[in-house]
DRENPA-3360 file (N, C-alpha, C; in nm, 2 decimals, always signed):
BEGIN
1 = MNLAVEIA = +0.08/-0.12/+0.00/+0.00/+0.00/+0.00/+0.09/+0.12/+0.00 ~ +0.08/+0.20/-0.10/+0.16/+0.32/-0.12/+0.08/+0.44/-0.06 ~ +0.13/+0.49/+0.06/+0.06/+0.60/+0.13/+0.16/+0.71/+0.15 ~ +0.25/+0.73/+0.05/+0.35/+0.84/+0.07/+0.29/+0.97/+0.10 ~ +0.19/+1.01/+0.03/+0.12/+1.14/+0.05/+0.06/+1.15/+0.19 ~ -0.01/+1.04/+0.23/-0.07/+1.04/+0.36/+0.03/+1.04/+0.47 ~ +0.14/+0.97/+0.45/+0.24/+0.97/+0.55/+0.30/+1.11/+0.57 ~ +0.33/+1.18/+0.46/+0.38/+1.32/+0.47/+0.27/+1.41/+0.54;
9 = LAHRLADA = +0.15/+1.39/+0.52/+0.04/+1.46/+0.58/+0.04/+1.43/+0.73 ~ +0.05/+1.31/+0.77/+0.05/+1.27/+0.91/+0.17/+1.33/+0.98 ~ +0.28/+1.34/+0.92/+0.40/+1.41/+0.98/+0.36/+1.56/+1.01 ~ +0.30/+1.62/+0.91/+0.26/+1.76/+0.93/+0.16/+1.78/+1.04 ~ +0.07/+1.68/+1.05/-0.02/+1.69/+1.16/+0.05/+1.68/+1.30 ~ +0.14/+1.58/+1.30/+0.21/+1.56/+1.43/+0.30/+1.68/+1.46 ~ +0.36/+1.74/+1.36/+0.44/+1.87/+1.39/+0.35/+1.98/+1.44 ~ +0.23/+1.99/+1.38/+0.14/+2.10/+1.43/+0.09/+2.07/+1.57;
17 = ARAAIRPH = +0.07/+1.95/+1.61/+0.03/+1.91/+1.74/+0.14/+1.94/+1.84 ~ +0.26/+1.91/+1.80/+0.38/+1.94/+1.89/+0.39/+2.08/+1.92 ~ +0.37/+2.16/+1.82/+0.39/+2.31/+1.84/+0.28/+2.36/+1.93 ~ +0.16/+2.30/+1.93/+0.05/+2.35/+2.01/+0.07/+2.30/+2.16 ~ +0.13/+2.18/+2.17/+0.14/+2.12/+2.31/+0.26/+2.17/+2.39 ~ +0.37/+2.18/+2.32/+0.50/+2.21/+2.40/+0.50/+2.33/+2.49 ~ +0.44/+2.44/+2.44/+0.44/+2.56/+2.53/+0.36/+2.54/+2.66 ~ +0.28/+2.44/+2.67/+0.19/+2.42/+2.79/+0.25/+2.31/+2.88;
25 = FREPLAAE = +0.35/+2.24/+2.84/+0.40/+2.13/+2.93/+0.47/+2.19/+3.05 ~ +0.43/+2.13/+3.17/+0.48/+2.17/+3.30/+0.45/+2.32/+3.33 ~ +0.34/+2.37/+3.27/+0.29/+2.50/+3.30/+0.16/+2.48/+3.39 ~ +0.13/+2.57/+3.48/+0.01/+2.56/+3.56/-0.11/+2.57/+3.47 ~ -0.18/+2.46/+3.44/-0.30/+2.46/+3.36/-0.42/+2.42/+3.43 ~ -0.53/+2.48/+3.40/-0.66/+2.44/+3.46/-0.71/+2.33/+3.37 ~ -0.76/+2.22/+3.43/-0.81/+2.11/+3.36/-0.96/+2.10/+3.39 ~ -1.04/+2.08/+3.29/-1.18/+2.06/+3.30/-1.21/+1.91/+3.30;
33 = RKGDATPV = -1.33/+1.88/+3.34/-1.37/+1.74/+3.34/-1.48/+1.72/+3.23 ~ -1.45/+1.62/+3.14/-1.55/+1.60/+3.04/-1.66/+1.51/+3.09 ~ -1.75/+1.47/+3.01/-1.87/+1.40/+3.05/-1.83/+1.26/+3.11 ~ -1.72/+1.20/+3.06/-1.68/+1.07/+3.12/-1.58/+1.09/+3.24 ~ -1.57/+1.22/+3.29/-1.49/+1.25/+3.41/-1.34/+1.26/+3.38 ~ -1.30/+1.23/+3.25/-1.16/+1.24/+3.22/-1.12/+1.39/+3.20 ~ -0.99/+1.43/+3.23/-0.95/+1.57/+3.22/-0.93/+1.61/+3.07 ~ -0.94/+1.74/+3.05/-0.91/+1.80/+2.92/-0.85/+1.94/+2.95;
41 = TIADRAAE = -0.75/+1.98/+2.87/-0.68/+2.11/+2.89/-0.68/+2.19/+2.76 ~ -0.64/+2.31/+2.77/-0.62/+2.40/+2.65/-0.53/+2.33/+2.55 ~ -0.43/+2.26/+2.60/-0.33/+2.20/+2.51/-0.40/+2.09/+2.42 ~ -0.49/+2.01/+2.49/-0.56/+1.90/+2.41/-0.64/+1.97/+2.29 ~ -0.71/+2.07/+2.33/-0.80/+2.14/+2.23/-0.72/+2.21/+2.12 ~ -0.61/+2.28/+2.16/-0.53/+2.35/+2.07/-0.47/+2.26/+1.97 ~ -0.42/+2.14/+2.02/-0.35/+2.05/+1.93/-0.45/+1.99/+1.83 ~ -0.57/+1.95/+1.87/-0.67/+1.89/+1.78/-0.71/+2.00/+1.68;
49 = EAMRRILT = -0.74/+2.12/+1.73/-0.78/+2.23/+1.63/-0.67/+2.25/+1.52 ~ -0.54/+2.25/+1.56/-0.44/+2.27/+1.47/-0.44/+2.15/+1.36 ~ -0.46/+2.03/+1.41/-0.46/+1.92/+1.31/-0.58/+1.92/+1.22 ~ -0.70/+1.96/+1.28/-0.82/+1.97/+1.20/-0.81/+2.08/+1.09 ~ -0.75/+2.19/+1.12/-0.73/+2.29/+1.02/-0.66/+2.24/+0.90 ~ -0.55/+2.16/+0.92/-0.48/+2.11/+0.81/-0.56/+2.01/+0.73 ~ -0.63/+1.92/+0.80/-0.71/+1.82/+0.73/-0.82/+1.89/+0.65 ~ -0.89/+1.99/+0.71/-1.00/+2.06/+0.63/-0.94/+2.12/+0.51;
57 = AEVPQDGV = -0.82/+2.17/+0.51/-0.76/+2.24/+0.40/-0.71/+2.14/+0.29 ~ -0.66/+2.03/+0.33/-0.59/+1.94/+0.24/-0.67/+1.82/+0.20 ~ -0.76/+1.76/+0.29/-0.84/+1.64/+0.25/-0.98/+1.66/+0.30 ~ -1.05/+1.76/+0.25/-1.18/+1.79/+0.29/-1.28/+1.68/+0.27 ~ -1.25/+1.59/+0.18/-1.34/+1.48/+0.15/-1.33/+1.37/+0.25 ~ -1.23/+1.37/+0.34/-1.21/+1.26/+0.43/-1.28/+1.29/+0.56 ~ -1.33/+1.19/+0.63/-1.39/+1.21/+0.76/-1.28/+1.23/+0.87 ~ -1.32/+1.29/+0.98/-1.23/+1.31/+1.10/-1.30/+1.27/+1.22;
65 = HGEEFGVS = -1.24/+1.19/+1.30/-1.29/+1.15/+1.43/-1.18/+1.19/+1.54 ~ -1.22/+1.30/+1.61/-1.13/+1.35/+1.71/-1.18/+1.33/+1.85 ~ -1.09/+1.31/+1.95/-1.13/+1.29/+2.09/-1.21/+1.42/+2.14 ~ -1.16/+1.54/+2.11/-1.21/+1.66/+2.17/-1.33/+1.72/+2.09 ~ -1.33/+1.70/+1.96/-1.44/+1.77/+1.88/-1.52/+1.68/+1.80 ~ -1.52/+1.55/+1.83/-1.61/+1.46/+1.77/-1.59/+1.42/+1.63 ~ -1.69/+1.38/+1.56/-1.69/+1.32/+1.43/-1.74/+1.41/+1.33 ~ -1.66/+1.43/+1.22/-1.70/+1.51/+1.10/-1.71/+1.41/+0.99;
73 = EGRSSRQW = -1.83/+1.38/+0.94/-1.84/+1.28/+0.83/-1.78/+1.33/+0.70 ~ -1.72/+1.23/+0.64/-1.65/+1.26/+0.51/-1.73/+1.21/+0.39 ~ -1.68/+1.22/+0.27/-1.74/+1.18/+0.15/-1.66/+1.06/+0.09 ~ -1.56/+1.01/+0.16/-1.47/+0.91/+0.11/-1.48/+0.79/+0.21 ~ -1.41/+0.68/+0.18/-1.40/+0.57/+0.27/-1.29/+0.58/+0.37 ~ -1.23/+0.70/+0.38/-1.12/+0.73/+0.47/-1.16/+0.82/+0.58 ~ -1.10/+0.79/+0.70/-1.13/+0.86/+0.82/-1.00/+0.88/+0.90 ~ -0.97/+1.01/+0.93/-0.85/+1.04/+1.02/-0.90/+1.04/+1.16;
81 = VLDPIDGT = -0.83/+0.97/+1.25/-0.86/+0.95/+1.39/-0.76/+1.02/+1.47 ~ -0.79/+1.12/+1.55/-0.70/+1.20/+1.63/-0.72/+1.19/+1.78 ~ -0.61/+1.17/+1.85/-0.61/+1.19/+2.00/-0.50/+1.29/+2.03 ~ -0.53/+1.41/+2.05/-0.42/+1.51/+2.06/-0.33/+1.49/+2.17 ~ -0.38/+1.45/+2.29/-0.30/+1.41/+2.40/-0.36/+1.28/+2.46 ~ -0.30/+1.17/+2.43/-0.34/+1.04/+2.49/-0.26/+1.03/+2.62 ~ -0.32/+1.05/+2.73/-0.25/+1.05/+2.86/-0.25/+1.19/+2.92 ~ -0.37/+1.26/+2.91/-0.38/+1.39/+2.97/-0.34/+1.39/+3.12;
89 = TAFLAGRA = -0.37/+1.29/+3.19/-0.34/+1.28/+3.33/-0.19/+1.28/+3.35 ~ -0.11/+1.21/+3.26/+0.03/+1.21/+3.27/+0.09/+1.35/+3.23 ~ +0.03/+1.41/+3.13/+0.06/+1.55/+3.09/+0.05/+1.64/+3.20 ~ -0.06/+1.64/+3.27/-0.09/+1.73/+3.38/+0.01/+1.70/+3.50 ~ +0.06/+1.58/+3.51/+0.15/+1.55/+3.62/+0.30/+1.58/+3.58 ~ +0.32/+1.63/+3.46/+0.45/+1.67/+3.41/+0.53/+1.55/+3.37 ~ +0.46/+1.44/+3.33/+0.53/+1.32/+3.29/+0.53/+1.31/+3.13 ~ +0.64/+1.29/+3.07/+0.65/+1.28/+2.93/+0.62/+1.14/+2.88;
97 = TFGTLIAL = +0.51/+1.08/+2.93/+0.47/+0.95/+2.88/+0.34/+0.95/+2.81 ~ +0.29/+1.07/+2.77/+0.17/+1.09/+2.69/+0.22/+1.09/+2.55 ~ +0.12/+1.10/+2.46/+0.15/+1.11/+2.31/+0.04/+1.16/+2.23 ~ +0.07/+1.21/+2.12/-0.03/+1.24/+2.02/-0.05/+1.12/+1.92 ~ -0.17/+1.08/+1.90/-0.21/+0.97/+1.82/-0.28/+1.02/+1.69 ~ -0.23/+0.97/+1.58/-0.29/+1.01/+1.45/-0.30/+0.88/+1.37 ~ -0.42/+0.85/+1.33/-0.45/+0.73/+1.25/-0.53/+0.76/+1.12 ~ -0.50/+0.68/+1.02/-0.59/+0.68/+0.90/-0.65/+0.55/+0.89;
105 = LIDGFPVL = -0.79/+0.55/+0.88/-0.86/+0.43/+0.86/-0.92/+0.43/+0.72 ~ -0.91/+0.31/+0.65/-0.98/+0.29/+0.53/-1.08/+0.18/+0.54 ~ -1.21/+0.21/+0.52/-1.32/+0.12/+0.54/-1.32/+0.06/+0.68 ~ -1.28/+0.15/+0.77/-1.29/+0.11/+0.92/-1.17/+0.04/+0.98 ~ -1.07/+0.02/+0.89/-0.95/-0.05/+0.95/-0.83/+0.04/+0.94 ~ -0.74/+0.04/+1.05/-0.63/+0.13/+1.05/-0.52/+0.08/+0.95 ~ -0.47/+0.18/+0.87/-0.37/+0.14/+0.78/-0.24/+0.23/+0.80 ~ -0.26/+0.34/+0.88/-0.15/+0.43/+0.90/-0.16/+0.48/+1.05;
113 = GVVDQPIL = -0.05/+0.48/+1.12/-0.06/+0.53/+1.26/+0.07/+0.60/+1.30 ~ +0.05/+0.70/+1.38/+0.16/+0.78/+1.43/+0.15/+0.79/+1.58 ~ +0.25/+0.77/+1.65/+0.26/+0.80/+1.80/+0.37/+0.90/+1.81 ~ +0.34/+1.02/+1.86/+0.44/+1.13/+1.87/+0.45/+1.17/+2.01 ~ +0.57/+1.17/+2.07/+0.60/+1.23/+2.20/+0.66/+1.36/+2.18 ~ +0.58/+1.47/+2.20/+0.63/+1.60/+2.16/+0.74/+1.66/+2.24 ~ +0.75/+1.62/+2.37/+0.85/+1.67/+2.46/+0.99/+1.61/+2.43 ~ +0.99/+1.48/+2.41/+1.11/+1.40/+2.39/+1.16/+1.40/+2.25;
121 = GERWVGVA = +1.07/+1.45/+2.16/+1.10/+1.45/+2.02/+1.10/+1.31/+1.96 ~ +1.01/+1.22/+2.00/+1.01/+1.08/+1.96/+0.89/+1.06/+1.87 ~ +0.91/+0.99/+1.76/+0.79/+0.96/+1.67/+0.81/+0.82/+1.61 ~ +0.70/+0.75/+1.63/+0.69/+0.62/+1.57/+0.58/+0.63/+1.46 ~ +0.61/+0.57/+1.34/+0.52/+0.57/+1.23/+0.50/+0.43/+1.18 ~ +0.38/+0.38/+1.18/+0.35/+0.25/+1.13/+0.26/+0.26/+1.01 ~ +0.28/+0.18/+0.90/+0.21/+0.18/+0.78/+0.18/+0.03/+0.74 ~ +0.06/+0.00/+0.70/+0.03/-0.14/+0.66/+0.13/-0.18/+0.55;
129 = GQPTTFNG = +0.19/-0.30/+0.58/+0.28/-0.35/+0.48/+0.42/-0.30/+0.48 ~ +0.45/-0.21/+0.57/+0.58/-0.15/+0.58/+0.64/-0.16/+0.72 ~ +0.77/-0.16/+0.74/+0.83/-0.17/+0.87/+0.80/-0.04/+0.95 ~ +0.77/-0.05/+1.07/+0.76/+0.06/+1.16/+0.89/+0.13/+1.18 ~ +0.89/+0.27/+1.19/+1.01/+0.34/+1.21/+0.99/+0.43/+1.34 ~ +1.11/+0.45/+1.40/+1.12/+0.54/+1.52/+1.22/+0.65/+1.48 ~ +1.17/+0.77/+1.47/+1.25/+0.88/+1.42/+1.33/+0.84/+1.29 ~ +1.25/+0.77/+1.20/+1.31/+0.74/+1.07/+1.38/+0.61/+1.05;
137 = QPVSTRAC = +1.41/+0.54/+1.17/+1.49/+0.42/+1.16/+1.40/+0.30/+1.20 ~ +1.41/+0.19/+1.13/+1.32/+0.07/+1.15/+1.34/+0.02/+1.30 ~ +1.23/-0.02/+1.36/+1.23/-0.08/+1.49/+1.16/-0.21/+1.48 ~ +1.18/-0.30/+1.58/+1.11/-0.43/+1.59/+1.09/-0.47/+1.73 ~ +0.98/-0.54/+1.75/+0.95/-0.60/+1.88/+1.05/-0.71/+1.91 ~ +1.05/-0.76/+2.03/+1.14/-0.86/+2.07/+1.07/-1.00/+2.09 ~ +1.15/-1.10/+2.07/+1.10/-1.24/+2.09/+1.07/-1.26/+2.24 ~ +0.97/-1.34/+2.27/+0.94/-1.37/+2.41/+0.92/-1.52/+2.42;
145 = RQLADATI = +1.02/-1.60/+2.47/+1.02/-1.74/+2.47/+0.90/-1.81/+2.54 ~ +0.87/-1.74/+2.66/+0.76/-1.79/+2.74/+0.70/-1.68/+2.81 ~ +0.57/-1.69/+2.85/+0.49/-1.59/+2.91/+0.56/-1.55/+3.04 ~ +0.62/-1.64/+3.11/+0.68/-1.61/+3.24/+0.80/-1.51/+3.23 ~ +0.85/-1.49/+3.10/+0.96/-1.40/+3.08/+0.91/-1.26/+3.04 ~ +0.77/-1.24/+3.02/+0.72/-1.12/+2.96/+0.71/-1.01/+3.06 ~ +0.74/-0.89/+3.01/+0.71/-0.77/+3.09/+0.57/-0.72/+3.04 ~ +0.48/-0.70/+3.13/+0.34/-0.66/+3.10/+0.32/-0.52/+3.14;
153 = ATTGPQYF = +0.24/-0.45/+3.07/+0.21/-0.31/+3.10/+0.06/-0.28/+3.09 ~ +0.01/-0.18/+3.17/-0.12/-0.13/+3.15/-0.12/+0.01/+3.21 ~ -0.22/+0.09/+3.17/-0.21/+0.23/+3.21/-0.25/+0.24/+3.36 ~ -0.35/+0.16/+3.41/-0.38/+0.17/+3.55/-0.50/+0.08/+3.58 ~ -0.51/+0.03/+3.70/-0.62/-0.06/+3.74/-0.75/+0.01/+3.75 ~ -0.75/+0.14/+3.76/-0.88/+0.21/+3.77/-0.96/+0.20/+3.64 ~ -0.90/+0.16/+3.53/-0.97/+0.16/+3.40/-1.03/+0.02/+3.38 ~ -1.01/-0.08/+3.47/-1.08/-0.21/+3.46/-1.20/-0.21/+3.55;
161 = TQAEGDQF = -1.30/-0.28/+3.50/-1.41/-0.32/+3.60/-1.35/-0.43/+3.69 ~ -1.42/-0.46/+3.79/-1.37/-0.56/+3.89/-1.34/-0.69/+3.81 ~ -1.43/-0.74/+3.73/-1.41/-0.86/+3.66/-1.29/-0.85/+3.56 ~ -1.28/-0.74/+3.49/-1.17/-0.72/+3.40/-1.04/-0.72/+3.48 ~ -1.04/-0.65/+3.59/-0.92/-0.64/+3.68/-0.88/-0.78/+3.72 ~ -0.97/-0.87/+3.76/-0.94/-1.00/+3.80/-0.88/-1.08/+3.68 ~ -0.93/-1.06/+3.56/-0.87/-1.12/+3.44/-0.73/-1.07/+3.42 ~ -0.71/-0.94/+3.43/-0.58/-0.89/+3.40/-0.48/-0.94/+3.50;
169 = MALAQQTD = -0.52/-0.95/+3.63/-0.42/-1.00/+3.73/-0.40/-1.15/+3.72 ~ -0.49/-1.22/+3.67/-0.47/-1.36/+3.64/-0.36/-1.38/+3.53 ~ -0.37/-1.29/+3.43/-0.27/-1.29/+3.32/-0.14/-1.24/+3.38 ~ -0.14/-1.13/+3.45/-0.02/-1.07/+3.50/+0.06/-1.17/+3.59 ~ -0.01/-1.25/+3.67/+0.06/-1.35/+3.75/+0.14/-1.45/+3.68 ~ +0.11/-1.47/+3.55/+0.18/-1.56/+3.47/+0.30/-1.50/+3.39 ~ +0.31/-1.37/+3.41/+0.42/-1.30/+3.34/+0.53/-1.27/+3.45 ~ +0.63/-1.19/+3.40/+0.74/-1.15/+3.50/+0.68/-1.03/+3.57;
177 = HKRMVMGG = +0.58/-1.05/+3.66/+0.50/-0.94/+3.71/+0.58/-0.85/+3.81 ~ +0.69/-0.89/+3.85/+0.78/-0.81/+3.93/+0.83/-0.69/+3.85 ~ +0.82/-0.70/+3.72/+0.86/-0.59/+3.63/+0.73/-0.52/+3.56 ~ +0.62/-0.54/+3.62/+0.50/-0.49/+3.56/+0.51/-0.34/+3.55 ~ +0.46/-0.28/+3.44/+0.47/-0.14/+3.42/+0.32/-0.08/+3.43 ~ +0.31/+0.01/+3.53/+0.18/+0.08/+3.54/+0.19/+0.23/+3.50 ~ +0.09/+0.28/+3.43/+0.11/+0.41/+3.37/+0.17/+0.40/+3.23 ~ +0.15/+0.50/+3.15/+0.22/+0.49/+3.02/+0.13/+0.52/+2.90;
185 = DCYNYALL = +0.00/+0.49/+2.91/-0.09/+0.52/+2.80/-0.03/+0.47/+2.67 ~ -0.04/+0.55/+2.56/+0.01/+0.50/+2.43/+0.16/+0.47/+2.43 ~ +0.23/+0.53/+2.52/+0.38/+0.51/+2.52/+0.42/+0.37/+2.55 ~ +0.34/+0.29/+2.62/+0.37/+0.15/+2.64/+0.37/+0.08/+2.51 ~ +0.27/+0.11/+2.42/+0.27/+0.04/+2.29/+0.38/+0.08/+2.20 ~ +0.43/+0.20/+2.21/+0.54/+0.24/+2.13/+0.67/+0.17/+2.18 ~ +0.68/+0.16/+2.31/+0.80/+0.09/+2.37/+0.79/-0.06/+2.33 ~ +0.67/-0.12/+2.33/+0.66/-0.26/+2.28/+0.71/-0.27/+2.14;
193 = ASGFVDVV = +0.67/-0.17/+2.05/+0.71/-0.17/+1.92/+0.87/-0.17/+1.90 ~ +0.93/-0.10/+2.00/+1.07/-0.09/+2.00/+1.15/-0.20/+2.08 ~ +1.07/-0.29/+2.13/+1.13/-0.41/+2.19/+1.16/-0.40/+2.34 ~ +1.09/-0.31/+2.41/+1.12/-0.30/+2.56/+1.01/-0.35/+2.65 ~ +0.89/-0.38/+2.59/+0.78/-0.43/+2.66/+0.72/-0.55/+2.58 ~ +0.66/-0.65/+2.65/+0.62/-0.77/+2.57/+0.47/-0.77/+2.56 ~ +0.39/-0.73/+2.66/+0.25/-0.74/+2.65/+0.19/-0.61/+2.71 ~ +0.08/-0.56/+2.64/+0.00/-0.45/+2.70/-0.14/-0.50/+2.70;
201 = CESGLKLH = -0.21/-0.48/+2.81/-0.35/-0.53/+2.82/-0.43/-0.42/+2.88 ~ -0.54/-0.38/+2.81/-0.62/-0.27/+2.86/-0.77/-0.29/+2.82 ~ -0.86/-0.22/+2.88/-1.00/-0.22/+2.85/-1.05/-0.08/+2.85 ~ -1.17/-0.07/+2.79/-1.23/+0.06/+2.80/-1.18/+0.16/+2.70 ~ -1.09/+0.12/+2.60/-1.03/+0.21/+2.51/-1.14/+0.25/+2.40 ~ -1.13/+0.37/+2.35/-1.21/+0.42/+2.24/-1.13/+0.41/+2.12 ~ -1.19/+0.43/+2.00/-1.12/+0.42/+1.87/-1.00/+0.52/+1.87 ~ -1.02/+0.64/+1.92/-0.90/+0.73/+1.91/-0.79/+0.69/+2.00;
209 = DFAALVPV = -0.81/+0.60/+2.10/-0.71/+0.55/+2.19/-0.62/+0.44/+2.12 ~ -0.68/+0.36/+2.03/-0.61/+0.24/+1.98/-0.58/+0.24/+1.83 ~ -0.66/+0.32/+1.75/-0.65/+0.31/+1.61/-0.50/+0.33/+1.56 ~ -0.43/+0.43/+1.61/-0.30/+0.46/+1.56/-0.20/+0.35/+1.60 ~ -0.23/+0.28/+1.71/-0.13/+0.19/+1.77/-0.12/+0.06/+1.68 ~ -0.23/+0.02/+1.61/-0.23/-0.10/+1.54/-0.12/-0.11/+1.43 ~ -0.11/-0.01/+1.34/-0.01/-0.02/+1.24/+0.13/-0.01/+1.30 ~ +0.15/+0.07/+1.41/+0.28/+0.08/+1.47/+0.33/-0.05/+1.53;
217 = VEGAGGLM = +0.24/-0.11/+1.61/+0.28/-0.24/+1.67/+0.30/-0.35/+1.56 ~ +0.20/-0.36/+1.47/+0.21/-0.47/+1.37/+0.32/-0.45/+1.27 ~ +0.35/-0.33/+1.24/+0.46/-0.30/+1.14/+0.60/-0.33/+1.21 ~ +0.60/-0.34/+1.34/+0.73/-0.38/+1.41/+0.74/-0.53/+1.44 ~ +0.64/-0.60/+1.39/+0.64/-0.75/+1.41/+0.55/-0.80/+1.52 ~ +0.48/-0.71/+1.58/+0.39/-0.75/+1.69/+0.25/-0.78/+1.64 ~ +0.16/-0.79/+1.74/+0.02/-0.82/+1.71/-0.07/-0.74/+1.80 ~ -0.18/-0.69/+1.74/-0.28/-0.62/+1.83/-0.42/-0.69/+1.80;
225 = CDWNGEPL = -0.50/-0.71/+1.90/-0.63/-0.77/+1.89/-0.71/-0.74/+2.01 ~ -0.83/-0.79/+2.01/-0.91/-0.78/+2.13/-0.89/-0.90/+2.22 ~ -0.96/-0.90/+2.33/-0.94/-1.01/+2.43/-0.98/-1.15/+2.38 ~ -1.05/-1.15/+2.27/-1.09/-1.28/+2.20/-0.99/-1.32/+2.09 ~ -0.89/-1.23/+2.07/-0.80/-1.26/+1.96/-0.84/-1.21/+1.82 ~ -0.95/-1.13/+1.82/-1.00/-1.08/+1.70/-0.94/-0.94/+1.66 ~ -0.92/-0.91/+1.53/-0.86/-0.79/+1.48/-0.94/-0.67/+1.53 ~ -0.87/-0.56/+1.55/-0.93/-0.43/+1.60/-0.97/-0.35/+1.48;
233 = HARSAGHV = -1.09/-0.29/+1.49/-1.14/-0.20/+1.39/-1.23/-0.10/+1.45 ~ -1.30/-0.02/+1.37/-1.38/+0.10/+1.41/-1.49/+0.06/+1.51 ~ -1.54/-0.06/+1.51/-1.65/-0.11/+1.59/-1.60/-0.19/+1.71 ~ -1.47/-0.21/+1.73/-1.42/-0.29/+1.84/-1.47/-0.23/+1.97 ~ -1.49/-0.32/+2.07/-1.55/-0.28/+2.20/-1.45/-0.21/+2.30 ~ -1.32/-0.22/+2.27/-1.22/-0.15/+2.35/-1.14/-0.23/+2.45 ~ -1.16/-0.37/+2.44/-1.07/-0.46/+2.51/-0.95/-0.48/+2.42 ~ -0.83/-0.43/+2.46/-0.72/-0.43/+2.37/-0.60/-0.51/+2.42;
241 = LALGDPAR = -0.54/-0.59/+2.34/-0.41/-0.66/+2.37/-0.31/-0.62/+2.26 ~ -0.19/-0.60/+2.31/-0.07/-0.58/+2.22/+0.03/-0.68/+2.26 ~ +0.09/-0.76/+2.17/+0.19/-0.86/+2.20/+0.31/-0.83/+2.11 ~ +0.43/-0.82/+2.17/+0.55/-0.81/+2.09/+0.58/-0.93/+2.01 ~ +0.55/-1.05/+2.07/+0.57/-1.18/+2.00/+0.44/-1.25/+1.98 ~ +0.39/-1.25/+1.85/+0.26/-1.31/+1.83/+0.25/-1.46/+1.87 ~ +0.36/-1.52/+1.88/+0.36/-1.66/+1.92/+0.30/-1.68/+2.06 ~ +0.30/-1.58/+2.14/+0.25/-1.59/+2.28/+0.09/-1.56/+2.29;
249 = LEDVLVGL = +0.03/-1.54/+2.17/-0.11/-1.50/+2.17/-0.20/-1.61/+2.25 ~ -0.18/-1.73/+2.22/-0.27/-1.83/+2.28/-0.24/-1.84/+2.43 ~ -0.12/-1.82/+2.47/-0.08/-1.82/+2.62/-0.15/-1.70/+2.68 ~ -0.16/-1.58/+2.62/-0.22/-1.46/+2.68/-0.37/-1.48/+2.69 ~ -0.43/-1.54/+2.58/-0.57/-1.56/+2.58/-0.61/-1.66/+2.69 ~ -0.53/-1.76/+2.71/-0.56/-1.86/+2.81/-0.54/-1.79/+2.95 ~ -0.44/-1.71/+2.96/-0.41/-1.64/+3.09/-0.53/-1.55/+3.13 ~ -0.60/-1.49/+3.03/-0.71/-1.40/+3.05/-0.84/-1.48/+3.08;
257 = GGH = -0.83/-1.61/+3.06/-0.95/-1.70/+3.09/-1.04/-1.71/+2.97 ~ -1.00/-1.66/+2.85/-1.09/-1.65/+2.74/-1.09/-1.78/+2.66 ~ -0.99/-1.86/+2.67/-0.98/-1.99/+2.59/-0.95/-2.11/+2.68;
% end
């Protein structure tokens, strides 16, 4: 799939979001609560507005799905999915583990994804059929011989229901859980793509939370799916798994109690 024009556009979107976010990092910001009780800041809104301006000017026929400003229907089979700051809580805490997520979906499936960390100047780009890059250089996930060797990550237990939390802990107990990573949002998936984390397990994610991650992880040799092992798409329910080594999928599904 030749997406050279779209990749260049995605880089411009990420650059615009960086410029909007950086001045606000570690500044005293007022955070509002959205309807789902998650925080939002002026930086979230400014970054999405900057990206939407570019998309409106350059690809007005395409749909846009943004975390802060909702869905704008397009006239094509393509939809850009934006999360200006994935990890607003981390951003507010002064932690550079948040990221800007940019995805292109065609017929509901992610074919292009960007994870950009604007403070550290780190950018992962994944494209269907192409190797994932980190700041322009190819990266790959690492092999994991057995689940007991795996480093597992999740953003936080507060995002699981009681039943989901029990499933996660059952899986985590079978990994190298002394090295479990808590916190990290999209950054965990980027680190998995670069070979530093083996499994990420989360629930309650929305399309803007996971769409960009799929091409990044899979282009690095990993696998993303739901808790039943099914591919992720625009109608997925938000139970998300990422594996650096696809050979461990059955072990992970068994660990979750699904198989």
